[in-house]
Each structure stands twice: as structure tokens, then as C-alpha cells.
N, C-alpha and C positions, 0 to 999 in steps of 0.2 A: 422265810421260805418254809412252806409246809411239805410234808412227805406224802406221796401218793403211790400206792402199788396198783398196777394194772395187770390183771390175769387175762390173757388173750392169746389167740392164734398169732404168733409173731411172723408167720409167713403170709398173713393177710394184708393186702394194701390198705384196707379200711383201718386196721389197727394202727399201721404206721402213720396214716394221715392224722388220726386222732392224737397220737403221741407227739408227733412233730408240732402240731398246733398247740397242744397243752404245754409243751416244753418251752414255748415262747413266753410263758408266764413265770412267775416266781415260785416254781415248784421243783422239788427234787423227786424224780420219778424212777421207780423200779418196775420195769416191764418184764414179765416172766411168763413162760408158757412151754407147751410141748410142741414138738415138730421141728422141721428143718428151718433154719434161719435163711430166708431168701432176700429179705429186705433189710437195709441198714438204717440205723438212726444215728446221725452224726451230731449229737447235741451233748455238751459237757455235763448237763444236769440229768441225763438219762443213762441208767444202767440196764443192760439187757442180759437176761439169763435164759438159755434155752436148753431143754432136755429132749433129745431125739428119742422117739419111741414109735417107730414105724409099725403099722399093723402087719400081721403075718397070717399066712394061710398054711395049711398042711396038717401035720399030726396034732393030736390032742396035747402032746407034751410041748410042742412049739407054742400053741395057743395059751397053755397054762403058764409057760415061761413069760409070754408077752404080758399077761395079766399081772403076774407077780412083779415084773419090771415096772409096769404102770403104777402099781401101788407104792413101790419104792420111790418113784419119781414124785408122786403126790406127797408123800411124807417129807421128801427133800424140799419141795416147793413150800409147804406149810412152814417148815423150819426157816427157810430163807425169808419168808414174809415176816415172821415173828422177830427175826433178827433185825430186819430193816425197821420194824415198829412204825408202820405208816399211820398218818393222821386219818387217812381215808383209804379203804380198799375198794377196788372197782373191778368187777368181772364183766368182760364182754362175751356174752353168750350164757344163757340161763341154765344149760344142761351141764356139760362137763366142767367148765370153769366156774359156773354157778355153784356146783357142789363143792369144789375145792375151797372156794371162798366161804361157803357156809360152814365148812368143817373147821376153819380157823377161829370162828366165833369173834372175829375182830369187828368192831363198830367204830364209826359209821361204815356201813357196807352197802355199796351200790351194785345193782345188776342191770346191765343193758341187754335187752332181748333184740336179736338181730334177724330173726326169720324162722328157719326150720326148727330152731330150738323150742318154739312154741306152736308152730303150725304142723310139724311132722312128729317130732320126738314124743310128745305126750300121747299120740295116737297108737304108738307101738304096743302098749300094754298098760294095765292098771299100775304096774310098778313104775313105768316111765312117767305116767301122769302124776303119781304121788311124789315122785322124786322132784319134778318141776315145782309142785306145790310146796314141798319142803324147802327147796332152795329160795323160792320167792318169799316165803315166810321169814327166812333168816335175814332178808335184805332190809336195810333201813329205808332205802329208796329204790324205786324201779323206774327204768327209762326204756322207751321204745323208739325206734327210728321212724315210725309212721303211725297214723291214727288207726289204720287197719290192724297193725300189730298190737296197738294198745287194746283194741277190742278183743283180739285173740288172747292176749295175756290176761285180761280181766276174767277169763274163764277159770283161771287158776289162782287168782289173788284178788282180794277185795280192797287192796291198798290203792292209793292214788298213783297214777302212772304218768310220768313226765314224757312228753313227746319231744325228742331232740333228734332231728334228722341228721343224716350224713351230709356234711357240707363239702363244697368243692372250692378250689382256688380259682376265683373268677378272673384273676389276672392271667393265669396260665391258660385256662380254657376261655380264650379271648375270641372275638369275632374274626373270622377268616378274611383274607384279602384275595378272593378268587371270583372272577367274573363268570357269569352264566354264559354257556356256549352250547353248541350242538353236541358236544361231548359231555355226557351227564353220568356221574357216578352215584349210584345208590348204595348205601352201606349200612352195616350194623356192627355193633360192638357187644358181643355176648359170649358166654361160655357155651360150647356146643352140647346142649342137652335138649331133650324133647320139650321140656316145659317152656323153653324160650322161643319156640315157634319159628325157628329159622327155616324149616321146611316150607312153611307158609310163604315166606318171603321168596324163596327160590322158585316156587311154582308161580307166584305172581309175576316175578321177573321174567319167567319163561313166556308168560302170556304177552308181556310187553315186547319181547324180542320178536315174537311171531306176528305182532300187529303191524301190518304193512303200511298203515296210515301214519305211524310215528316216524317222523323224519329226523331221528336223533341217533347218535352213536352211544348206546347204553352200555354201562359196565356195572357189575355187582362186586362190591368189596366186602369180604367177610373177615372181620377182625376178631380173632380168638382161636380157641382150640378146644378139644374135648372128645368125649366118647362117641359122639354122633358124626364125627367128621367123615368117616368112610361112607356112611349112609348118605350124607349130603353130596359127596363126590359121585356116588352111584346115581343119584337122582339127576344131578347136573348132566352126567353123561347120557342118561336115558332121554333127557329133554333136548339134547344136542346143543347145549349152550356153554360147553367147557371153555371155549375161546373168549367168552364174555365175563368169566368169573375169576376173581383173584382171592386166594387164601393167604393171609399174612402170617398165620400162626400166632402164638401167644405174644402179646405186646405189653411191655411194662407200662405202668400208669404214667410215668414221666414222659413217655414217647407217644401217648395216645393222641395228644392234640394234633400232631402232624397227620395222623390217620383221619381224624374228624375233618381237618381242613381240606383233605382231598375229596370229601363227599359233598355232593350238591343236595342230597336228600338223605336223612337218617331215618331208618325204620327199625323200631324195637317192637317185635311182634309176639311178645311173651303171652303165655296162657295164664301164668300166675307169677306175681312178684309182690313183695311187701313194700318195696320202695323203688322208685325209678332213677337209680344213680346214673345209668347210661343216658337216660332221657334228659336229665338236667345238665349233664356234660355237653350234650349236643345243643340244648337250648342256650347254654352259656356261650357257645361258639356262634350263635345266631344262624344256625342252619335249620331249614324247615324240617320239622319232625313229624313223622307218622308213628303212632303208637296204638297198641291194642287197648280197647276200652275196658280196663280192669282197675280195681280199687287202688292199687299201688300207684298207677300212673295218673288216675284222676286226682290224686292228692297233689301231685307236683305240677300239674298243668290245668288248663281250662280249654274250652272250645276256641278261645281267642288266642291261644298260644300253641296248641297242638291239634293236629288233624287225627281224629280217632277212627278206628275201624273195629268191627267185631272180631275178636280173637279167633283165628283159624279160617276166616272167610277170605279165601284166595282172590275171588273176583272183586270183592269190595276193596281189598288192598290194592289190586292192580288199577282199579278206577281212581282211587285216591292219588296214586303216584302220577297217573296221567293228568289229573286235574291240576296238581302242583306244577308239573312240567309246562302245561299250557297257560298257567296263570302265575308264573314265577315271581313277578313283581309283587303281587298280593301276598304270596307265600313269604316273601322277605319282610313285609310289614308285620306279619304274624310272628316271624322269627325274632324281630327286634323287640316286640312285646314280651316274647318268651325270655330273652336275656334279662330284661328289666325285672321280670318275676323272680328269676334266679337270684339276682342281686339283692332283692328285697327279702327273700325268704330262705335261700339255701347257700349263701356264701359261707366258706369255712369260718370266717371271722364271726359271723352272726351266730352260727351253730355252736362254736366253741365257747363263745361268751355265755350262751344259755347253759352249757355244761359247767362253766366256772361259777356262774350264779348259784347253781345247785350246790356245788362244793362249799361255797361260802355260807350258805344256809345251814349245811350239815355241820360245819366247823364251829358254829356259835355255841 
């Protein structure tokens, strides 16, 4: 049994998925990070250490106290890692946890970039850009969850970058047993932020409701929560479609399948994403998927598995939804091919085996 330390956001469901998958192997894992512990890991070979350090606003003294507390936690984390003495150290996220890992000077050291750590963080200033370069230079190996993130990361490092996607449990995200009827639910599963384009979906849905030619009982299911929720509520009210829209609030990952299975069409209308996790979850459930034509989604699907539309194009999205409703049998054929693609390329077993293969190379 070799020892692995993972530095990561322990409140992230992505982190917990990886740890639970890796824990099924002969590994002794120390998962350590900052933040509130919202997800549990019930594996005997996994130890979780969390340090709460919530950001603060207010006076200069409060902010200074926060920074000093953060520094103390970093020192404690480094001490815990060295006491554990891992065979491999792995940071999920190249900025904050990437720096902590770099400061330990432990080798082999792996960094996984996950998104904004290389798409947004380096653009804040030259200091941020140089920090990312420093962290990546310290890594023995670098991983990215998509090819688009690999390209972005290559701006800050000349090292080889391994593409290891987020995997999903294809047995849990299974095909739904729901017959098509006059009652049609169109849904999405995303955090409520402008970049995820949910406003586009709401306006496209409004066009459908006002289309007198559509002889269907339509419902919009919005799964998630976030800072744009009130904006969406206001738009829905102004469009006069409040009785057709349901907000579920935040839903834990283990309960998401039930929400997907209530949908007849899944729409993921993001303006920007590095990887389409919600897209492959819906694909795995064999539900017809409409997604914006962006690089992160082009990686996970093809025209044979996903119906694409131009991000932000309300009329095009509305037309695509109507086309699927009117040709639902053909859409289900496409959805079946979509699940086959997920099984071949994005199952959790497939992806975690890629990660384990990398660990074995590093341990030689």
C-alpha cells in the first residue's frame, strides 16, 4: 500500500468523487484542505483533515487577521503532510493548493488544473501569472481535465500535460425509465451564474410557451442555486411563465440522478466551460442533450450525440428544442449513442485507471 496525500477543496463534490474512486485501490490517502467539510468520505483508508478559514470583509484589521490565520493554516498543512510522508503528493487546483504543494518540496508532486486556476487566475496580474508558473515548475507531472485546459496550461509550462477527465458513475447515472408524453420537462443542472447561460434557456422556453402551434404541456426545471437566482425569477415573472418553471435549489450529487430522470430534454447553455460534466451526466442517462457549441462541450460529444447551438442564441435554442420534441424517436437514438460514448471515454473506472497508471509511472 503506497501513501498518497491529496491537497484539495474538501467541500467540492469533484474532490470527493476522485478520493472515493482512488480509495478502492490499495492506497492510504490523506485528504487535506481549507474550507468547510460538507461531504463525507467513509473509507477506512482515507483520513480527512480540514481547516476552516472563511474569507472576511470589513476593517483592515479583520482582513489582516484572516491573512495571518491563513498563513498559520498553510504551515500546519505542510507539517501534516511531512508527518504523513507520502509517496506521492497531488494538488487539485494549480493556484492555492498548487502553491502549498510546491512549498513542501515533496516529490513526486502532481498538479491537476481544473479550470479558473489557469483560465482566470493568471490574468489578474503579472504576480498571479508568475505564481502559476512557479507552481507548475515545481510539479513532477501536470494533469488537465480537458484538452482545452491542456492548451491553456501550456501557456505557463513547457512540460507534458496529461489529460485525465472527470469521470462519472455510469451505473448510477443510468438510462431513465420514462415514456415520452404530452407533458415535457426541459431541464438544466448548473450553478446560477451568468457564464452558464441559463437566461438564454429561460427566454427560449418563453418562446415555446407562447408558440400556439405546440400542443404540449411544457415545464422548465432549473436544478441548482447561485447569485443569479433572483435575476432569473424576475425574468420569469416578466415573461409571464412563473407557473411553468420549478426551482429545486441546490441538490447533492448523489440525488442528481432523480432530477435528470424527470427531464425529457437536458439543455446546458453555457458561454464558457473547460469540461462538460453536466453534459456527460445527462448523456449517461440517455436523455437528449442540447448544449452550446463551445470547446469544453465539443470534447465530450459529437454531432451524433449532442445537438449543438450557438451560445446565447435564444431563437436557435428554441428551434432545437422544438425539433427534438417533434422528432423524439430520432433524438432517443442519438441519446443512446451518447451513453455509449460516455461508457467508452468518461466512466469513473476508466478515468481513475488513467490516474492510477500515472501514479505507478511516478513511483518507479
